[in-house]
N, C-alpha and C positions, 0 to 999 in steps of 0.2 A: 332640318328638323331631326333627321336620323342622328347627326352629330350631337345635337343638343340633347337628345334623349340618352345617348351613351354617356355623355358628361354628367347628366342628372343621375343616371344609375351608379356611376362611379362615386359621385358625391354622396349619394345615400349610403352606398356600401362603406365608404370611409367613415361616414358619420356613425353608422351602426357599429363598426369596429371600435371607434373611439368610445362610444357610449358603453359598449360591452366591457371595454378595458376599465372605464371608470367604475362600472358596477362591481368588477372583480377586485378592485383596489390595487394596491402595490404589488407588482409581480416582478420576480427576477428569473431570467432564463439562463440556466446553467448547462454545462455539457459534461457527460460521462463519455469517455473515449470508447467504451463498449457497454453493452447492456448487462446488468448483473445476471448471474446464472440463477440465483434465487435470493430472496430478501429475508429468509428465516434467520433470525439474529443468532441461532444456536448452531446451525449447520452450514451457513454461508461462509465462504473463505476469501472471496475476491475483494479487491480494493473498491470496486464499483458499488458493491452492496454496503460496504463500510461507510462510504461517503454519504449514502442515503440515510443509513441508520443513525449517523451522527446527529441528524435533526430530529429524530423520533424517540431516541432513547437517552435517558440521563444516567449519570453516575452518582455515587454517594457524595463526592466532592468535586470541586472545579478548580481551575488554576487561573491566576491573573496573567494575561498575555504579555505583559511588560515585565513583571517581577517573578512569576511563577509561584507566588504565595498561594497557600491553599485558601479556597473560598467555599463557603457552605453550598451544598447541593441538596440532594434528597436527605442527606444527613445534615442536621443543623450544627453539630458539634462532634468532636472525636477526642479520644485520649490514647496515648501510647504508654505502655508500661516502661519502667526504667530499664528493664533487660532487653527492650526492643522486640519482644515476642508476642505481646498481647495488644490488640487494637480494638477499642470499644467505640461504637458509633451510636449516637442518639438520632433516631429517624424522625424527620419532620412530620407533624400532624397536617392533615388536610391535602396530601398529595393524592391525585387521582390518576388512574390509567385512562387511556383514550376512550375506553368503553364505559367510563363512569364509575368503575369500581375503585374503592380506596386501596392504596398501596399500604401494605403492612410489613412488619418484620418477618413474616412467614415468606412473603415475596422475596425479600432480600436474602434470606437463608436459601430459598430455592434457586435463586440467580447464581449462587455459588455451587450448590450441589448438582445442578444440571450438567456441569462440565464433566461429571464422573458417572453419569448415567449412560451405560453401555448402549442403550437403545438409540441415543443420539450420536454416539461415537464422536464427540467434539475433541478429538485428539489434538487438533491444531491449537487449541487454547488451553488444554489441560495442563501442559507443562508449566504455565504460570501459576496455577492455582494449587498444584500438588504439594506446594510447600506449606500448606495450611491444613489443619484439622477442619472438619465440618463445623460451621459456626454454631455458637450457643446463644439461644434467646434468653436474655436475662429478665425482660419484662415486655409489656406490649409495645414499647418504643425503643428498646435498647438491645443491641445484638453485639456479640463479641467474637472476634476472630483471633485464633491462637495459631501462631507460626510453629512449624516443627523445628525450624532452625533459623538462625539469623540470615538475612538476605537483604542486600542493599535496595531492592525494589519492593520490599513487602508492602509498605504504605501505598506506593504507586499502584501496585497491582490491585489491591482491594478498593482503594478510594477512587481510582480514575480509570481502571481498565474494565472492571466488572460492570457490565450492563445490567440494569435492574429490570427484570422481566415479570409479568403477572403469572403466578402459579396457576390460576384458574384458566388461563388460556394455553400454556405450554406444559402444564403438569403431567399430562398423559402423552408420553412420547409417540404412541401409535397415531394420535390425532395431531400432535404438535409438529411431527415431521412433514405433515402434508401442507402446513401453512407456509408455502414458499412465495406466495404473492401477498401475504398479509403480515403486517407488523403492528402489534399492539404494545405501545410503550407509554411513557409519561412525559415526553419531551415537549419542546416548544411548538412542534409541528406534528400533524397527523397524516398518515397516508391516505390520500383521497382516491387515487386511481393509479394503476399500472396498465397502460395500454402497450401490450407486448409489441416490441419492434419500434415503437414510436416515442413514448415518453412516460415519465412518472411525475405525478402531480402530488405535492405536499400542500397542506392547508394549515394555516395558523391555528394553534390550539388555544381557544379562548379560556380554557381552564388550567392553563399551565401555572403551576405553583410558583415558578421562578420569577414571574413578572412582578411580584411584590417584593422581591429581595433588592436591596439597595444597590449591590454590586452588579446587578443585571440591567441597570438603567442604560438605555440606549441600544439594547441588544434586540435582535429578532424583530425587525421592522417590516418584513414583507408579509403580505396577506397570503401569497402563494409562492411556492418555489417549483419551477417546472424544469425537470431534467430531461434533456434530449440525449440521444445516443448517436453522436456524430464521430465516426471513425477517421475520416479523411481530414487531415489538417487544413487543407485548402478550403474545403467545404465549410469548416468551422469558421475560418477567417471570413469567408463571404457571408455567412450567416450572421456574424458579428457586425459586419458592415451594413447589413440590411436590417438589423434590429431583431433578428430572430434568436440571437444569443446576446446576453449582456456582459458576459465575462468568459474569457478562455485563458487557461494556463498554457504559456508558450515555453515553459522551461525545458521541455523535451524537444523543442524545435527552435534553437537559436537562429538557424538560417532564415526561417520565416520571420522571426522577430526582427532580424537585421534588414531583410529584403522586402517584406510585404506589409510594412507598417508605416507607409508614407503615402502622400496624396491628399487631395482636397477633403475627402471624407474623413481622414485621420485628423486633419486640422480642425474640422468643424464639429465632428460627432464622437470621435474616438480618442483614447489616450493609451499609452503603454507605460510600463514601469519595470524597472530593474531594481530589486531590493535584496538586501542580505539579511537573512533571518537566522538567529542562533538556534537552529534545530538541526538534528541529523539529516543528512542529504541522501536522497534516493540515488540508486545506481543500477546500471544495466550490466548484464553478464551472460555468458554462455556456459550453461551447466552440462556437465558430462555424466551419463549414467554409469556409475562406477561398478555396476554389476554386469555391465556389457563386456564381452570378451575383449574388445579392442581397448576399452578405457580402463581396464584393471591395471594396466601398465603405466606407472608414473612417467616414464620416459615419452610415452606417446602423448599423454596429457600436456606435458611441458612443452614438447615439440609443437602441438597444435597451438599453444599459447604464443610460441615464438613465430608463428606463421601469421599472426594477426597484427597488422600495423596500426596499433592504437593511437600512436601519436598523429598519424596522418588522418585517421578517422576523427580525432578530436578537432584537428584543424579544418578539415574539409567540410565535415557535416555539422560540427557544433561550434565553429568559430571560436574555439578555445574557451568557451564558456562552461564546458565541461572538462574534467581532467582525468588523465589515465590513472588508474588505481593500482595499488601494490598488494592489496589484500582484502579481507572480508568486511570492511566497513569503509566509510568515505575517508579519503586520503587525509584530510586535515582534522579528523577526529582526534581528541586527546587520548583515545584508546587505541589508535593505530600506531605502530611502531614508526616513528618519524625517520629512522635510519634505513628502513627497508625500501629498496628501489623496485619499481615494477619489472617483470620479466620483459627483457628487451625484444624488439622486432629483429629477428636474426634467422632468415630463411636457411642459410647454409648451416648454421648451428643446429637448426631443427632437423635438417636432413641427416646430419651426423648423428644425432640422437636416435633417429628412427633406424638408421643402420646398425647402431649399437644394440638396439632392441630387436634385431633380427629381420627388419623389413627390407625388401629389395624388390625390383621390378623383374621377377624371374621370367615372365613371358613377354616382356618388352611391349606391353600395351599402354605404357604411360602411367599406370597406377601401381603403387607399391603393394606387395603382397607378403604373406607370411603363413606358415603352417600353424594353425591353432586347433587343438584337439583333434589332430590328424587330418584336418581339412584345410586346403589352401584358401586363405581368406584375404580378399582385397582390402586395402585401407580405404574403404568406402563407407560412409555413413550419412545419416540424415540429420539436418538441422532444422528443427521445427520452431516456428514463430507465429505469433498472432499479430504481429506489427507489420502492416503493409508499408508504413512510412519508413521503416528501417531496412526494407528490402535492398536498396542500393548499397547499404553497408555490408550486408551479408553476401551480396553478389561480388563485391570487391574481395571479401575474405575467401570466397569460393575460388576466384581467379588466382589469387595469390597462392592458395594451397595446391591448386591444380598444377602449377609450375614445378612443385616438388613432389608430385606423385600422389597427392592426397585428394580423393574425389569426394566432394560434399554435394549432397542433394538438398537444396532449400525447399522446404514445404511450408506454405502459408496456409493456416487454418483458422477457423472461427474461434473466438475466445472460449466459448463454452466447451468446444471440443478439446481445446488445449488443456483446460482445467481437468477434464475427465482423464486425458493421457497422464497428466501429473499425478493425479490421485491413484491411477493404476500402475504408476512407474513404467508406463509403456512408451518409451522414447529412447533415442540414442543420444542426441544432444538437443538442448532446448535454449533458445534465446529469450530471456525474460528480464525482469527488473524487480527490485525490492524497494519499498518505500523507506523512509528514514528510520523509522522505529522509535524506541524510547530514548530520552536524553541520555540515560546511563546504559551503555551497550551491555546487553546480555546475550551471548552467542547461542544459548542453549536451543531456542526454537529451531534454528536452522542447522546448527552444526553438531549438536549432541547426538550420539547414536540412538538414544531413546526416542528421538524425533523421526526415525526412519519408518516407524509403524505407519500403516495405512492412514491417511488423513493428516499426518504430520507434515511439517514444512521442510524436512530433510529429503527433498524430492530426489536428489542425486545419490542417496544411500551412502553418505560419507560416514566413515567409522574410524576413529583413532582413539585408543584407550587413553593415551597421554593427554589428548585434548579434552576427552570426557572428564578426566580427573581434574584438569586445570579449570574447566568451566564450573565444576561442582565446588572447587576451592574458592574461586573468585566470587561466587554469589554470596558467600558468608563473610566476605571482607567489607565491613561497613565503611570504613575509611577510604575515600576515593583515591587518595594519593598512594595508599598502600595496595590498592586494588589494581592501579594502572600497570605496574610491571608484570603482573600475572596475565592481564588482558593483552599486553604487548607480546608476551610469549605465545599466547593462544593465537594471536593474529599472525605471528611469524610461522608457527607450525601449519596452520591451515593453508597459508600462502604457499609454503613449501610443498604441500600435498597436491596443489593445483586441482581441486575438485571442480572449480569454475575457471574460466577465463575471466577475471575481474576486469571488465572493460573500462567504463568511464563512470565518474559520479558527478552530479550536478554541483556547481559552485553558487550561483545566484538564482533567485527566483525571478522568473520573467512572466509577466501577464499583461493582458489588455482588457479594456472594458469600455463600454459606452459611457459618454460623459454625464448622462443623466443619473448614473450610479454615483452616489455621494458616500464618502468615507471620511472618518475623522483624520486619517493619515494613511499613506500608501501601505504601511506595514507596521505592526507592533514588533517588539523585540523577539518574541518567540512564536508569532503567527501573523498571518495577513490580517486577522481580525474581521473576517467576513461577517461575523455575527453582528457587527456594528454598522454594516452598510445599509443604505436606504436608497430610495429612488426619488428623484425630484419631480 
């Protein structure tokens, strides 16, 4: 009788869960590798916040995932002047924010101007919009943007990078900065709940204007999107197997993709994909704080790079599904100089360079040292990372460096703390990664000296006047074929300065999902097309 009672309780529990699932509708469980620091669309800077915001906020225009042709969004149409400096958008009628307020041209103008409000200090995004004058409202539905100069990304910046925000919510910076757990947008989903440390829940927006547009047919089929914050890759795989996640990106973990995606559950309930998408590829790097006394010396930076066996790392940890980089964008980008080879792994050459720079083991303690500013300084520094999964890689780097008298302390910290250190420029070296970025590479955000300011993305304080001038020159060359040689030169100069150890970049996209997730195809030409996914 006791066993029967237990079985009945289990049956009732399962039935209740199934009934609850039916009541909630179609749900997809996604994973963020870390919890966002905040969700404020003006002040947030991390990729995790961006991932969530992409469902909540729309832009003026959209792109076809197979052709990249422009499609209407908040703007129903646009015109570009013959000289390529004036961009006029007709704003769609009937668009509402999540709080029910109508979207107006005033909101569009504010969404541009907010990047220059000192109270928000949105330096990380300002560099993109500083190429324009403040927009002019022509009538109640028409707004015009005038560029200060020709730039090959002008239309891209205004049409698809600028998130449209409600002025009545964010217009007062004193109050707007406080909205770290709230997002009011006009996108296909609303923010329902952020349960700190556990999950973020998005709910389908029944008033989304885009549902009536023909080119959006088949998009946004889930009633809820639930983000979990699972840092451990093995945990994420187990959660996928148990149905607590529906999709995981495995591009950063080819080893797991190769070794942990087989067995009965994979045959019956799960599937994996390896796809090639024509978008810029993310990469991982070790950045050196160029204001630190040790790393001001180019010979030290280059020697450090020569102590890192990237070929072995690519083979051992990435199954050669990632490739060794030679410079500041992914290796097979059309903007990367194809003739430039990566800095080789050469421990003896590294030691020779360090000796040329004045480093020696004067006290025979196994660590090189040098007099800097009148003080004996050991060649000892901290490598800070937020990635527990990559700790074996950094441990290998530490051991290789130790053999040549370089003492590295590996420090693992939480993502939020790491972001704070970056913003404060309070680190010695840091192990991080960049996403792929825009299709047409613009190095300014990361490599121009103007991005060194607090809040900018030039965390390592890289400054080269020649590179600055070339970046400024490249942005005004509208013809891609004429722009390429300039970007190749930028690529070579940055690589020669070794501000980063450019580690590896992704080659293919790897992911896994539960089979009840249905998709029109594993990938589109320029994206996975997750907006077209549904659940059976």
